C-alpha positions as CSV (number, residue, x, y, z in Angstrom):
1,M,41.3,-66.4,-47.0
2,K,38.2,-68.2,-45.7
3,K,34.9,-66.2,-46.1
4,V,32.3,-65.7,-43.5
5,L,28.8,-64.6,-44.6
6,I,26.7,-62.9,-42.0
7,L,22.9,-62.5,-42.5
8,G,21.5,-59.5,-40.6
9,G,22.6,-56.0,-39.7
10,G,21.3,-55.8,-36.1
11,F,23.2,-56.0,-32.8
12,A,24.3,-59.6,-33.4
13,G,25.2,-59.3,-37.0
14,V,27.2,-56.0,-36.7
15,E,29.0,-57.2,-33.6
16,A,30.0,-60.5,-35.4
17,A,31.3,-58.5,-38.4
18,I,33.4,-56.2,-36.2
19,F,35.0,-59.0,-34.2
20,L,35.6,-61.3,-37.1
21,R,37.5,-58.5,-38.8
22,K,39.6,-58.1,-35.6
23,E,40.6,-61.7,-36.3
24,N,41.5,-60.6,-39.9
25,I,38.8,-62.9,-41.4
26,D,37.1,-62.0,-44.6
27,V,33.5,-60.9,-43.9
28,T,30.4,-60.1,-46.0
29,L,27.3,-58.9,-44.3
30,I,23.9,-59.0,-45.9
31,S,21.2,-56.8,-44.6
32,N,17.7,-55.8,-46.0
33,R,18.2,-52.2,-44.8
34,D,21.1,-49.9,-45.1
35,Y,21.4,-48.8,-41.5
36,F,22.0,-50.3,-38.0
37,Y,19.1,-49.4,-35.8
38,I,19.7,-48.8,-32.1
39,F,16.4,-50.2,-30.9
40,P,16.9,-49.6,-27.1
41,T,17.0,-45.8,-27.7
42,S,14.1,-45.7,-30.2
43,I,11.8,-45.3,-27.1
44,W,12.4,-41.5,-27.3
45,I,11.1,-41.1,-30.9
46,P,7.4,-41.3,-29.9
47,T,7.8,-38.4,-27.5
48,G,10.0,-36.3,-29.8
49,E,13.1,-36.5,-27.5
50,S,15.1,-38.2,-30.3
51,K,14.8,-38.0,-34.0
52,F,14.8,-41.0,-36.3
53,E,18.2,-40.3,-37.7
54,D,19.6,-40.2,-34.2
55,I,18.9,-43.9,-33.8
56,C,20.3,-45.0,-37.2
57,V,23.9,-45.7,-38.0
58,P,24.6,-46.1,-41.7
59,L,25.9,-49.6,-42.4
60,K,28.2,-48.2,-45.1
61,D,30.0,-46.2,-42.3
62,L,30.4,-49.3,-40.2
63,S,31.6,-51.3,-43.3
64,K,34.2,-48.6,-44.0
65,A,35.3,-48.4,-40.3
66,H,35.9,-52.1,-40.0
67,G,36.6,-53.3,-43.5
68,F,33.8,-55.8,-44.1
69,E,31.9,-56.1,-47.4
70,L,28.3,-54.9,-47.2
71,I,25.5,-56.1,-49.5
72,I,21.9,-54.7,-49.3
73,D,19.6,-57.5,-50.3
74,E,16.6,-59.6,-49.1
75,V,17.3,-63.1,-48.0
76,Q,14.8,-65.5,-49.4
77,S,16.1,-69.0,-48.5
78,I,19.0,-70.6,-46.8
79,E,20.8,-73.8,-47.8
80,S,23.1,-74.2,-44.8
81,K,24.3,-77.7,-45.8
82,N,25.7,-76.2,-49.0
83,K,26.7,-72.9,-47.3
84,K,24.5,-71.1,-49.9
85,V,22.1,-68.2,-49.4
86,I,19.5,-67.2,-52.0
87,C,18.6,-63.5,-52.0
88,A,16.3,-61.4,-54.1
89,N,19.2,-60.2,-56.3
90,N,21.8,-62.9,-56.1
91,T,23.0,-66.1,-54.6
92,Y,25.9,-66.1,-52.2
93,E,28.3,-68.9,-51.0
94,C,30.7,-69.1,-48.2
95,E,32.9,-71.3,-45.9
96,Y,31.2,-70.1,-42.7
97,L,27.6,-68.9,-42.3
98,V,26.4,-66.8,-39.4
99,I,22.6,-66.3,-39.1
100,A,21.7,-63.1,-37.2
101,M,18.4,-62.1,-38.9
102,G,16.4,-61.6,-35.8
103,S,13.0,-63.3,-35.4
104,G,9.5,-63.1,-36.8
105,K,6.5,-61.9,-34.8
106,M,3.6,-63.8,-33.3
107,A,0.5,-63.2,-35.4
108,H,-2.5,-61.5,-33.8
109,K,-6.0,-61.0,-35.2
110,G,-6.4,-57.3,-35.9
111,K,-2.7,-56.5,-36.0
112,E,-3.4,-53.6,-38.3
113,N,-4.9,-51.9,-35.3
114,F,-1.7,-51.5,-33.2
115,L,1.8,-50.3,-33.7
116,S,5.0,-51.7,-32.2
117,I,8.1,-49.9,-31.0
118,C,9.9,-53.2,-31.7
119,G,8.5,-53.7,-35.2
120,E,9.7,-52.0,-38.3
121,P,11.8,-48.9,-37.4
122,E,9.5,-46.6,-39.2
123,D,6.7,-47.6,-36.9
124,S,8.3,-45.4,-34.2
125,L,7.4,-42.3,-36.3
126,K,3.8,-43.6,-36.7
127,I,3.6,-44.0,-33.0
128,K,4.7,-40.4,-32.5
129,D,2.1,-39.2,-35.0
130,R,-0.7,-41.0,-33.2
131,I,0.4,-39.6,-29.8
132,D,0.8,-36.1,-31.2
133,T,-2.7,-36.3,-32.7
134,L,-4.2,-37.2,-29.2
135,I,-2.2,-34.5,-27.6
136,K,-3.6,-31.9,-30.1
137,Q,-7.0,-33.3,-29.3
138,G,-6.3,-32.7,-25.6
139,N,-7.5,-36.0,-24.2
140,G,-7.6,-39.7,-24.9
141,K,-7.1,-43.4,-23.8
142,I,-3.7,-45.0,-24.5
143,A,-3.0,-48.7,-24.0
144,M,0.4,-50.2,-24.2
145,G,1.6,-53.7,-23.6
146,F,3.4,-56.8,-24.8
147,G,2.7,-60.5,-25.5
148,G,4.3,-63.8,-24.9
149,N,5.1,-67.0,-26.8
150,P,4.3,-70.2,-24.9
151,K,6.5,-72.2,-27.2
152,D,9.5,-70.0,-26.4
153,P,9.0,-67.7,-23.5
154,S,12.5,-66.2,-23.8
155,N,11.7,-64.4,-27.1
156,V,9.8,-61.6,-25.5
157,R,10.3,-57.8,-25.4
158,G,8.6,-56.3,-22.3
159,G,11.0,-53.5,-21.3
160,P,10.4,-51.2,-24.2
161,A,6.7,-51.3,-23.6
162,F,7.2,-50.2,-20.0
163,E,9.6,-47.5,-21.2
164,V,7.5,-45.9,-23.9
165,L,4.5,-45.8,-21.6
166,F,6.5,-44.2,-18.8
167,N,7.9,-41.7,-21.3
168,V,4.5,-40.8,-22.6
169,H,3.3,-40.3,-19.0
170,N,6.2,-37.9,-18.4
171,Q,5.5,-36.0,-21.7
172,L,1.9,-35.5,-20.8
173,K,2.8,-34.4,-17.3
174,K,5.2,-31.8,-18.7
175,L,2.4,-30.5,-21.0
176,G,-0.1,-30.3,-18.1
177,L,-2.3,-32.8,-19.8
178,R,-1.7,-36.0,-17.7
179,D,-5.1,-35.8,-16.0
180,K,-6.8,-35.7,-19.4
181,F,-5.5,-39.1,-20.4
182,E,-6.2,-42.6,-19.3
183,L,-3.1,-44.8,-19.5
184,T,-3.2,-48.5,-19.3
185,F,-0.6,-51.2,-19.4
186,F,-1.8,-54.6,-20.5
187,A,-0.3,-58.1,-21.0
188,P,-1.8,-61.6,-21.2
189,M,0.4,-63.1,-18.5
190,A,-0.6,-62.7,-14.8
191,E,2.8,-61.2,-13.8
192,P,4.4,-59.3,-16.7
193,G,8.0,-58.6,-15.9
194,A,8.3,-61.5,-13.5
195,R,11.5,-62.7,-15.1
196,M,13.2,-59.6,-13.8
197,G,12.7,-60.9,-10.2
198,K,10.3,-60.5,-7.3
199,Q,11.8,-57.1,-6.2
200,A,11.4,-55.6,-9.7
201,L,7.9,-57.0,-9.9
202,K,6.9,-55.3,-6.7
203,M,8.5,-52.0,-7.7
204,M,6.8,-52.0,-11.0
205,D,3.4,-52.3,-9.2
206,I,4.4,-49.3,-7.1
207,Y,5.4,-47.3,-10.2
208,F,2.0,-48.0,-11.9
209,K,0.1,-46.9,-8.8
210,R,2.2,-43.8,-8.2
211,L,1.9,-42.7,-11.8
212,N,-1.8,-43.5,-12.0
213,I,-1.4,-46.1,-14.8
214,N,-4.1,-48.7,-15.0
215,T,-3.1,-52.4,-15.4
216,H,-4.9,-55.2,-17.2
217,F,-3.1,-58.5,-16.7
218,G,-3.8,-62.3,-16.9
219,K,-6.3,-62.5,-19.8
220,K,-5.3,-63.8,-23.3
221,I,-5.8,-61.4,-26.1
222,K,-8.5,-62.4,-28.6
223,E,-8.4,-59.5,-31.0
224,F,-7.2,-55.9,-31.6
225,E,-9.8,-53.5,-32.8
226,S,-9.5,-49.9,-33.9
227,D,-10.9,-48.7,-30.6
228,G,-9.5,-51.2,-28.2
229,I,-8.5,-54.8,-27.3
230,I,-10.8,-57.8,-26.9
231,F,-9.8,-60.5,-24.4
232,E,-10.6,-64.2,-24.2
233,D,-13.7,-63.5,-22.0
234,D,-15.0,-61.0,-24.5
235,T,-14.3,-58.0,-22.2
236,K,-12.9,-55.0,-23.9
237,L,-10.2,-52.5,-23.0
238,E,-11.0,-49.2,-24.8
239,S,-8.2,-47.4,-26.4
240,D,-7.8,-44.5,-28.8
241,F,-4.3,-45.7,-29.6
242,T,-2.7,-49.1,-28.9
243,M,1.0,-49.9,-28.8
244,F,1.8,-53.6,-28.5
245,I,4.9,-55.6,-28.8
246,P,4.2,-59.2,-30.0
247,A,6.5,-62.0,-28.8
248,G,9.0,-63.4,-31.3
249,N,8.9,-66.6,-33.2
250,G,10.8,-68.1,-36.2
251,H,11.8,-65.8,-39.0
252,K,9.7,-66.5,-42.1
253,V,12.9,-67.2,-44.1
254,F,13.7,-70.2,-41.8
255,E,10.7,-72.0,-43.3
256,N,12.6,-72.0,-46.6
257,S,15.8,-73.6,-45.2
258,D,17.4,-76.8,-44.0
259,L,18.0,-75.4,-40.5
260,P,17.0,-77.5,-37.4
261,L,14.2,-75.5,-35.7
262,N,12.6,-75.7,-32.3
263,E,8.8,-75.7,-31.8
264,A,8.7,-71.9,-32.1
265,G,10.6,-72.0,-35.4
266,L,13.9,-70.7,-34.0
267,V,17.3,-72.2,-35.0
268,K,18.6,-74.9,-32.6
269,I,22.2,-74.3,-31.4
270,N,24.6,-75.6,-28.9
271,D,26.5,-73.5,-26.3
272,Y,29.0,-72.4,-28.9
273,C,26.2,-71.1,-31.2
274,E,26.9,-73.9,-33.6
275,V,23.9,-75.2,-35.7
276,E,24.0,-79.0,-35.3
277,H,22.4,-80.6,-38.3
278,D,21.6,-84.2,-38.6
279,F,24.0,-84.4,-41.6
280,D,26.9,-82.8,-39.7
281,E,28.2,-86.0,-38.0
282,T,30.2,-87.3,-40.9
283,K,28.6,-86.1,-44.1
284,E,29.3,-82.4,-44.1
285,T,33.0,-82.4,-43.1
286,E,35.5,-85.1,-42.4
287,D,36.6,-83.4,-39.2
288,G,33.1,-83.0,-37.8
289,I,33.5,-79.2,-37.3
290,Y,30.3,-77.2,-37.5
291,K,30.4,-74.2,-39.8
292,T,27.0,-72.7,-39.5
293,F,26.1,-70.5,-36.5
294,A,23.0,-68.7,-35.3
295,I,23.1,-65.8,-32.8
296,G,20.7,-63.3,-31.2
297,D,17.0,-63.5,-31.7
298,S,17.4,-66.0,-34.6
299,S,18.5,-68.7,-32.2
300,A,16.7,-70.9,-29.7
301,L,18.2,-69.8,-26.4
302,E,18.8,-72.4,-23.7
303,G,19.1,-71.6,-20.0
304,P,17.0,-70.9,-16.9
305,D,13.2,-70.3,-17.0
306,W,13.7,-66.6,-16.5
307,K,16.1,-66.1,-19.4
308,A,15.3,-63.4,-21.9
309,K,16.8,-62.3,-25.2
310,Q,18.6,-58.9,-25.1
311,G,21.0,-57.0,-27.2
312,H,24.0,-57.6,-24.8
313,I,23.4,-61.4,-24.9
314,A,23.3,-61.2,-28.7
315,E,26.6,-59.4,-28.7
316,V,28.2,-61.9,-26.4
317,M,27.1,-64.7,-28.8
318,A,28.5,-62.7,-31.7
319,R,31.9,-62.2,-30.1
320,N,32.1,-65.8,-29.1
321,V,31.3,-66.9,-32.7
322,A,34.1,-64.7,-34.0
323,Y,36.5,-66.2,-31.5
324,N,35.3,-69.8,-32.2
325,I,35.7,-69.4,-36.0
326,A,39.2,-68.0,-35.5
327,Q,40.1,-71.0,-33.3
328,I,38.8,-73.4,-35.9
329,E,41.0,-71.6,-38.5
330,N,43.9,-71.9,-36.2
331,G,43.4,-75.6,-35.6
332,S,42.6,-75.1,-32.0
333,S,39.9,-76.9,-30.0
334,A,39.3,-73.9,-27.7
335,R,35.7,-72.6,-27.7
336,K,33.6,-70.0,-25.9
337,G,30.0,-70.6,-24.9
338,Y,27.1,-68.2,-24.1
339,A,25.4,-70.1,-21.3
340,E,27.6,-68.7,-18.5
341,H,26.7,-65.2,-19.6
342,I,22.9,-65.5,-19.4
343,N,21.5,-62.7,-17.3
344,I,19.0,-59.8,-17.6
345,L,20.5,-56.3,-17.7
346,C,18.8,-53.1,-18.6
347,V,18.3,-49.5,-17.7
348,M,14.6,-49.0,-17.8
349,D,14.0,-45.3,-18.8
350,S,11.1,-43.2,-17.8
351,G,12.0,-39.9,-19.4
352,D,12.7,-38.2,-16.0
353,G,14.9,-41.0,-14.6
354,A,15.4,-44.7,-14.9
355,A,15.7,-47.9,-12.9
356,F,18.7,-50.3,-13.1
357,V,17.5,-53.9,-13.5
358,Y,19.7,-57.0,-13.1
359,R,18.8,-60.7,-12.8
360,D,21.1,-63.7,-12.7
361,H,21.0,-67.2,-11.1
362,K,21.3,-65.6,-7.7
363,G,18.2,-63.5,-8.0
364,G,17.1,-60.0,-9.3
365,K,17.3,-56.4,-8.2
366,M,15.8,-53.1,-9.4
367,I,17.5,-49.9,-8.3
368,P,15.8,-46.5,-8.9
369,M,18.0,-43.9,-10.5
370,P,16.0,-40.6,-10.5
371,I,17.2,-38.1,-13.2
372,I,20.7,-39.5,-13.5
373,G,19.4,-42.8,-14.9
374,H,17.8,-41.1,-17.9
375,W,21.1,-39.4,-18.8
376,L,23.0,-42.6,-18.3
377,K,20.9,-44.3,-20.9
378,K,21.3,-41.3,-23.2
379,G,25.0,-41.6,-22.7
380,W,24.9,-45.3,-23.6
381,G,23.2,-44.5,-26.9
382,W,26.0,-42.1,-27.7
383,Y,28.6,-44.7,-26.7
384,C,26.9,-47.4,-28.7
385,R,27.0,-45.3,-31.9
386,N,30.5,-44.0,-31.6
387,S,32.2,-47.1,-30.3
388,K,30.8,-49.2,-33.1
389,L,32.1,-46.6,-35.6
390,G,35.5,-46.9,-34.0
391,K,35.5,-43.3,-33.0
392,I,36.0,-44.1,-29.3
393,P,37.5,-47.1,-27.5
394,R,35.3,-50.0,-26.5
395,I,34.7,-50.5,-22.8
396,P,35.6,-54.2,-22.0
397,G,32.5,-56.3,-21.9
398,M,30.4,-53.7,-23.7
């Protein structure tokens, strides 16, 4: 049986493993941590609404449920031409390689002075500690925001920054302390969230004003300090605690590889998520079939200017790769591409409700969902865990 090696245990990697096994293909998944982390629901850890273990699904349980081999190891370099991966503890070879390692983070001066909800999973607990300390103090200034990558604007995570700040607002309101805290949302772009569409942008502005959240937009970040953020014009936004989500760029491992990369260091792919090397034309295989794939945040996404990387797009790419590999093995020329599925879809939670956000080539919309929206997102978290473990049926398309 042909062997597929998947690098990464996030949304893209786990989905690829699950659907390749549905095709009865031998799969080995390598991850540097032993759990699948449900990042979209980690927003409730800082406010204590969820515990860390609620957000983690042991990879060994997923491995047992779906029958793929699991290896916990740290990838150090990739020789995709030879279908070889060098890790800290061993070297692995395969017939097909699926790269789903996520991305790196843009470097910022003074990065030790902020925490990110989209960084290392353990950072969510540190964010909670910092917020709890300020709550115990009884007052403070909290700044939260996200950055962009001019070389690849799609590799940005803005939604979780909005969500964590809204949830902190709601927490402080419940505690009767909201008037003792100054909350500020900041971003270097003039219109953060613009890719969600004009309606969503207007509604976000209404939310900020209604919740008495200050905004600081349109100035590049120069440096983070322990007590605030310095901008390009040397003005300073004071903050007792800063939560910031840097934009993504190429994973550091990609620097030690023979992968074709774009300007931001992300892996170049075609619509079928195939990595098209210069050596692929005739040198790698006689039939010209590509056998290295990149999905999720590791890949250089193509599409409209408003495109953004999200978990559901990563899963579409993963399912397509499973299908495409199965078709190659069956001698079929049928393929599935990801481009037609490009959209923005999220339920932006606030702790006491949510807003449904959708954007495609026809435009964008944002629909408020007071109270029920919060529980819908909670329900999705339960569904995500249990459907991936095979305990409940998958909803088509999810």
